[in-house]
C-alpha positions as CSV (number, residue, x, y, z in Angstrom):
1,X,79.4,15.5,-13.3
2,X,77.6,18.7,-14.2
3,X,75.6,18.1,-17.4
4,X,74.7,21.0,-19.5
5,X,71.0,21.7,-19.1
6,X,70.8,20.2,-15.5
7,X,71.0,22.4,-12.5
8,X,73.5,20.9,-10.2
9,X,75.6,17.7,-10.1
10,X,74.4,14.4,-11.4
11,X,76.3,11.6,-9.9
12,X,77.2,9.0,-12.5
13,X,78.1,5.5,-11.4
14,X,79.7,4.1,-14.6
15,X,78.3,0.6,-15.0
16,X,80.4,-0.7,-17.9
17,X,83.2,-2.7,-16.0
18,X,80.9,-5.4,-15.1
19,X,81.2,-9.2,-15.8
20,X,77.7,-9.3,-17.2
21,X,78.3,-6.7,-20.0
22,X,78.1,-8.0,-23.5
23,X,78.7,-6.9,-27.1
24,X,76.9,-8.5,-30.0
25,X,78.7,-11.0,-32.2
26,X,76.9,-9.4,-35.1
27,X,77.9,-5.9,-34.1
28,X,80.8,-3.8,-35.3
29,X,83.1,-4.5,-32.3
30,X,83.5,-8.2,-33.0
31,X,85.9,-8.8,-35.8
32,X,88.7,-11.1,-37.1
33,X,92.1,-10.3,-35.6
34,X,95.2,-10.3,-37.8
35,X,95.9,-13.8,-36.2
36,X,92.6,-15.0,-37.8
37,X,90.9,-15.4,-34.5
38,X,87.5,-14.0,-33.5
39,X,88.1,-11.1,-31.2
40,X,86.6,-7.9,-29.7
41,X,88.2,-4.9,-31.5
42,X,89.1,-1.8,-29.5
43,X,91.4,1.3,-29.4
44,X,94.0,1.5,-26.7
45,X,95.2,4.7,-25.1
46,X,97.5,5.5,-27.9
47,X,94.8,5.1,-30.5
48,X,96.1,1.8,-31.8
49,X,93.5,-0.8,-32.9
50,X,93.9,-3.9,-30.8
51,X,92.0,-7.2,-30.4
52,X,90.9,-9.1,-27.3
53,X,90.7,-12.7,-28.5
54,X,87.5,-14.6,-27.6
55,X,88.8,-17.9,-26.1
56,X,87.5,-21.2,-27.4
57,X,86.1,-22.0,-23.9
58,X,83.8,-18.9,-24.2
59,X,82.5,-20.1,-27.5
60,X,80.8,-23.0,-25.7
61,X,78.9,-20.7,-23.4
62,X,75.2,-20.2,-23.9
63,X,75.3,-16.5,-24.3
64,X,77.9,-16.8,-27.0
65,X,75.7,-19.3,-28.9
66,X,72.9,-16.8,-28.6
67,X,75.1,-14.1,-30.2
68,X,76.5,-12.3,-27.1
69,X,80.1,-11.9,-26.0
70,X,80.8,-11.1,-22.3
71,X,83.8,-9.0,-23.1
72,X,84.6,-7.7,-19.6
73,X,84.6,-11.3,-18.2
74,X,87.0,-12.3,-21.0
75,X,89.3,-9.3,-20.2
76,X,89.4,-10.1,-16.5
77,X,90.0,-13.8,-16.9
78,X,92.7,-13.0,-19.5
79,X,94.3,-10.4,-17.2
80,X,94.4,-12.9,-14.3
81,X,96.0,-15.7,-16.5
82,X,99.6,-16.9,-16.4
83,X,100.0,-16.4,-20.1
84,X,101.8,-13.1,-20.5
85,X,100.4,-12.0,-23.8
86,X,96.8,-12.7,-22.8
87,X,97.3,-11.0,-19.5
88,X,98.7,-7.9,-21.1
89,X,95.8,-7.8,-23.6
90,X,93.3,-8.1,-20.8
91,X,94.9,-5.3,-18.9
92,X,95.0,-3.1,-22.0
93,X,91.3,-3.8,-22.7
94,X,90.3,-2.8,-19.2
95,X,92.4,0.3,-19.4
96,X,90.6,1.4,-22.5
97,X,87.2,0.9,-20.7
98,X,88.4,2.9,-17.7
99,X,89.7,5.8,-19.9
100,X,86.5,6.0,-21.9
101,X,84.2,5.9,-18.8
102,X,86.2,8.7,-17.1
103,X,86.4,10.8,-20.3
104,X,82.6,10.5,-20.6
105,X,82.0,11.8,-17.1
106,X,81.8,8.9,-14.7
107,X,82.1,9.9,-11.1
108,X,82.5,6.3,-9.9
109,X,83.6,3.1,-11.8
110,X,81.3,0.3,-10.9
111,X,83.2,-3.1,-10.6
112,X,81.3,-6.3,-10.5
113,X,82.6,-9.9,-11.0
114,X,79.7,-12.0,-9.6
115,X,79.2,-13.9,-12.9
116,X,82.9,-14.6,-13.5
117,X,82.8,-17.9,-11.6
118,X,80.6,-20.0,-9.3
119,X,83.2,-20.5,-6.6
120,X,83.3,-17.7,-4.0
121,X,87.1,-18.0,-3.6
122,X,87.6,-17.2,-7.2
123,X,85.1,-14.5,-7.2
124,X,86.9,-12.9,-4.3
125,X,90.2,-13.2,-6.0
126,X,88.8,-11.7,-9.2
127,X,87.4,-8.7,-7.3
128,X,90.8,-8.1,-5.6
129,X,92.6,-8.4,-8.9
130,X,90.2,-6.1,-10.7
131,X,90.4,-3.5,-7.9
132,X,94.2,-3.5,-8.2
133,X,94.1,-3.3,-12.0
134,X,91.6,-0.5,-12.2
135,X,92.4,1.6,-9.2
136,X,95.9,2.3,-10.5
137,X,94.4,3.7,-13.7
138,X,91.5,5.7,-12.4
139,X,91.2,9.3,-11.4
140,X,87.8,8.8,-9.9
141,X,86.8,6.5,-7.0
142,X,85.6,2.9,-7.5
143,X,82.1,1.5,-6.7
144,X,82.5,-2.0,-5.3
145,X,79.4,-3.9,-6.5
146,X,78.2,-7.4,-5.6
147,X,75.3,-9.3,-4.3
148,X,77.6,-11.2,-1.9
149,X,78.9,-9.6,1.3
150,X,82.2,-11.5,1.1
151,X,83.0,-10.2,-2.4
152,X,82.1,-6.7,-1.3
153,X,84.5,-7.1,1.6
154,X,87.3,-8.4,-0.6
155,X,86.9,-5.4,-2.9
156,X,86.7,-2.8,-0.2
157,X,89.7,-4.2,1.6
158,X,91.7,-4.2,-1.7
159,X,91.0,-0.5,-2.3
160,X,93.7,2.0,-1.4
161,X,91.4,5.0,-1.9
162,X,94.0,6.8,-4.0
163,X,91.2,8.6,-6.0
164,X,88.8,8.8,-3.1
165,X,86.8,6.5,-0.9
166,X,85.1,3.8,-2.8
167,X,81.3,3.5,-2.9
168,X,79.8,0.3,-1.6
169,X,77.1,-1.1,-3.9
170,X,74.9,-2.2,-2.2
171,X,73.0,-2.8,1.0
172,X,69.4,-3.9,1.5
173,X,67.0,-5.1,4.1
174,X,68.1,-8.6,3.3
175,X,71.7,-7.7,3.7
176,X,72.1,-5.2,6.6
177,X,75.6,-6.4,7.2
178,X,76.7,-4.4,4.2
179,X,75.8,-1.3,6.2
180,X,78.2,-2.4,8.9
181,X,80.9,-2.9,6.3
182,X,80.3,0.7,5.1
183,X,80.4,2.1,8.6
184,X,83.5,0.1,9.5
185,X,85.4,1.6,6.5
186,X,83.7,5.0,6.5
187,X,82.2,4.6,3.0
188,X,79.3,6.0,1.1
189,X,76.8,3.3,0.3
190,X,74.1,2.5,-2.2
191,X,71.0,1.1,-0.5
192,X,68.2,-0.5,-2.4
193,X,64.4,-0.6,-2.0
194,X,64.3,-4.4,-2.0
195,X,62.3,-5.9,0.8
196,X,63.2,-8.5,3.4
197,X,62.4,-11.3,1.1
198,X,61.8,-10.0,-2.4
199,X,61.3,-7.1,-4.8
200,X,58.8,-4.3,-4.2
201,X,55.5,-4.5,-6.1
202,X,54.6,-0.8,-6.3
203,X,55.8,2.7,-5.4
204,X,54.5,2.4,-1.8
205,X,56.6,-0.7,-1.1
206,X,59.7,1.0,-2.6
207,X,59.2,4.0,-0.3
208,X,58.6,1.8,2.8
209,X,61.6,-0.4,2.1
210,X,63.9,2.5,1.2
211,X,62.8,4.4,4.4
212,X,63.6,1.4,6.6
213,X,67.1,0.9,5.0
214,X,67.9,4.6,5.2
215,X,66.9,4.7,8.8
216,X,69.0,1.6,9.5
217,X,72.0,3.4,7.9
218,X,71.4,6.6,9.9
219,X,71.1,4.5,13.0
220,X,74.6,3.2,12.3
221,X,76.0,6.7,12.1
222,X,76.2,6.9,8.3
223,X,75.6,10.5,7.2
224,X,72.6,11.2,5.0
225,X,74.8,12.7,2.3
226,X,76.7,9.5,2.0
227,X,73.5,7.4,1.2
228,X,72.5,6.7,-2.4
229,X,69.0,5.2,-2.6
230,X,68.4,2.8,-5.6
231,X,64.6,2.7,-5.8
232,X,64.8,-0.1,-8.3
233,X,64.0,0.3,-12.0
234,X,62.2,-2.6,-13.8
235,X,61.4,-2.9,-17.5
236,X,58.2,-1.3,-18.8
237,X,58.0,-4.0,-21.4
238,X,57.0,-6.3,-18.6
239,X,54.5,-3.9,-16.9
240,X,53.7,-0.5,-18.3
241,X,53.4,0.9,-14.8
242,X,56.9,0.0,-13.7
243,X,58.2,3.4,-14.8
244,X,55.6,5.2,-12.7
245,X,56.4,3.0,-9.7
246,X,60.0,4.2,-9.7
247,X,59.2,7.9,-10.5
248,X,56.5,8.1,-7.8
249,X,58.9,6.6,-5.3
250,X,61.5,9.2,-6.1
251,X,59.1,12.0,-5.6
252,X,58.1,10.7,-2.2
253,X,61.7,10.0,-1.1
254,X,62.9,13.4,-2.1
255,X,60.1,15.0,-0.2
256,X,60.7,12.8,2.8
257,X,64.5,13.1,3.1
258,X,65.2,16.5,1.4
259,X,68.2,17.4,-0.7
260,X,70.8,15.8,1.5
261,X,70.2,12.3,0.3
262,X,71.2,10.9,-3.2
263,X,68.6,9.2,-5.4
264,X,69.9,6.9,-8.1
265,X,69.2,3.6,-9.9
266,X,70.0,1.3,-12.8
267,X,68.1,3.6,-15.2
268,X,68.8,1.6,-18.4
269,X,66.9,-1.4,-16.9
270,X,63.7,0.4,-17.9
271,X,64.2,-0.3,-21.7
272,X,64.9,-4.0,-21.6
273,X,63.0,-5.8,-24.3
274,X,62.3,-2.7,-26.4
275,X,63.7,-1.3,-29.6
276,X,65.4,2.1,-29.6
277,X,66.7,1.6,-26.1
278,X,69.0,4.6,-26.3
279,X,65.9,6.9,-26.9
280,X,63.9,5.3,-24.1
281,X,66.9,5.4,-21.7
282,X,67.6,9.1,-22.4
283,X,64.0,10.2,-21.9
284,X,63.7,8.1,-18.7
285,X,66.8,9.7,-17.2
286,X,65.3,13.1,-17.8
287,X,62.0,12.0,-16.2
288,X,63.9,10.6,-13.2
289,X,65.8,13.9,-12.8
290,X,62.5,15.7,-12.9
291,X,61.1,13.4,-10.2
292,X,64.2,14.0,-7.9
293,X,67.0,11.8,-9.0
294,X,70.4,13.3,-8.8
295,X,72.4,10.4,-10.2
296,X,72.2,7.1,-11.9
297,X,74.0,3.8,-12.6
298,X,74.5,4.3,-16.3
299,X,77.1,3.9,-19.0
300,X,78.1,7.5,-19.8
301,X,79.8,6.4,-23.0
302,X,76.5,5.0,-24.4
303,X,74.4,7.8,-22.8
304,X,75.5,11.4,-23.3
305,X,74.0,13.3,-20.3
306,X,74.6,16.6,-22.0
307,X,72.4,15.4,-24.8
308,X,69.8,14.1,-22.3
309,X,69.2,17.4,-20.6
310,X,69.2,19.4,-23.8
311,X,66.7,17.2,-25.7
312,X,63.9,18.6,-27.7
313,X,61.1,17.6,-25.5
314,X,58.5,18.6,-28.0
315,X,59.8,16.2,-30.7
316,X,57.6,13.3,-31.7
317,X,60.2,10.6,-30.7
318,X,60.6,12.2,-27.2
319,X,56.8,12.4,-26.7
320,X,56.3,8.8,-27.8
321,X,58.9,7.6,-25.4
322,X,57.6,9.8,-22.6
323,X,54.1,8.5,-23.1
324,X,55.4,4.9,-23.0
325,X,57.4,5.5,-19.8
326,X,54.5,7.2,-18.1
327,X,52.1,4.4,-18.8
328,X,50.0,6.3,-21.3
329,X,50.8,4.0,-24.2
330,X,49.2,0.7,-23.3
331,X,51.1,-2.4,-24.6
332,X,53.6,0.0,-26.2
333,X,51.4,0.1,-29.3
334,X,52.0,3.6,-30.4
335,X,55.8,3.4,-29.7
336,X,56.2,0.2,-31.6
337,X,54.1,1.4,-34.5
338,X,56.3,4.5,-34.8
339,X,59.4,2.3,-34.6
340,X,58.2,0.1,-37.5
341,X,57.4,3.2,-39.5
342,X,60.9,4.6,-39.0
343,X,59.7,7.6,-37.0
344,X,61.9,7.3,-33.9
345,X,64.8,9.4,-35.1
346,X,67.2,11.5,-33.0
347,X,65.5,13.9,-30.7
348,X,68.3,16.1,-29.5
349,X,71.0,18.4,-30.9
350,X,74.6,17.0,-31.0
351,X,76.8,17.7,-28.1
352,X,78.6,21.0,-28.4
């Protein structure tokens, strides 16, 4: 997409069709259906209010007991079921997610089913089913996302490419065979800065790992313009320097590889464990773009990128979040103090 206030394209990998995604049981989306059952309320393509019923089996799951509902997982399992009404509701629910992601500016729709089951055969079947269900509705390409090469292969082989070649998400030094899969099918690919046996500890390790995986991709004949580097975003609530590790890595990678390569990442990861996540995420996206990112794995429905790049950067909420993300606010004290005082209000004009 081309957000207002950003010079150029910002490639949005819409992350919301993912089996890990949750809504809160205490939130406004979980309600009582006309049938009396607990359900996730949504609007279908015609504006009709509908209800995705939460099955009794899901109510025994740990995340449900903790107040979270894995709505995408419910929709996929319902859609795959033999019960006609449940299958129809599951498909309608997914169609509503697809429509909202595309309307909000997603350039790819990221599909992930890793948590839908423990058996590989069912995971593969779920990925094939989901690709078939979503691709027929989408006007943008899919991103086939998994930590397992066989699930990636199942998804890639199920794609027809009707809206463009899918993006393979992802390859790493631990999983170089994903590069072979991308080359075999002529696909763009997300490559991560993970090491041979673990996560990077600082900016330097991110750059070294990313450089090695990019060179491996180039060596297989994958064009630089088809490579999206995920330099790995970790929560600043765990370590106040994690934001800088990612941003510093972006600057070095952009300088090293020029404008031809794409720099991306799961940008909302930065705010895990913090209040006012929307504010923190939006400021971090702006900082990432300043450091060289030209895309992100984000939910464009939750994060309005036009708003992000037109934010009032002199506002107090923006400055507090910026200081936090750049490591200037040790232990998040000033940010949390302002949150408790009710000072973290909106920092940007409404989208025009």
